[in-house]
Phi, psi and omega in degrees: 000327179296322179298320181291324177293319177298320181292324178294315180296325180286328183268344180267127177253124177260116179281142179293151178298142182259019178289130178262134177292152177296140177285155181302335181289330184257342182272125181235144176271128181233142178264125179261139178209154181283148174261336181209173179288349176282204183267007181286131176221166181224167180232146173230138175302131185299327182291347178269355180259118181284326184192150170248123183223168176248133181238128176288132182303327180296341180267008180262127178263114179295148179245122182294154175059036177249155175301155185295340179287341177272113183282334180142203179233158175215167178276125177226109180055038179083000179246162177276126179244119175287135179249125184236131173288100186299320180302313182292320177302323184274004175099005176268175174296149177295161178302324179296315179293333179277352184077020183256002182280128183233177178291333178237126184257148175269125184236128173263113179272114179250147182232127177222124178050052178062018177246127179253137177226138177263111179267113183274126179232164182287327180191168173249129184271302189193165170257128183236158176252129180218157175265109183285352175290344179266007179300137176257143182295148176283129183239150178297141179097334179268324182241153176302141184305322182291335181279330187310315183295344185259001184263126173284323178168177178239147179275143180297161177062037177056035179278355173119172178258147176253124182279150178263102184295331177294320178294322178294316183286340178258015177302140183308332178305319182285330179292323182290320188253017181289144176099000000 
């Protein structure tokens, strides 16, 4: 039986896979995290995230007369960091309503134009590599209307949505309360 297997291996030619790896110019590292307790998740380019940290709820100072998605402020490296429940900002249930609010929160510190914002998420899942040249535009009817302004695009084959950090940082809420 060994001889017949040897003859099959010698006569069968296996061609190497012709998949080409993504070039460094098109391959981007993205951080995946859930948006809700359902299967919805989002991605952010890793280079836009300054730090992932844990913040104790006791260290958050509530700010009066702010929308409910703003949890408050905390001290981050000697600066004031606004903390925002990202799920609620994007039109999903708040982390508290999802049962995901804990004593210690996971915060993605994003920086745009010298402005830091702490995006509170339930957890961080993974770092993935994707080609952002394949992003498909966000269209009405596919995504919730409140989410549309914050989407950079969606990856094909249900690989997720990529959020536009510039749209989040230029949300009118920050323009009103800047400074």
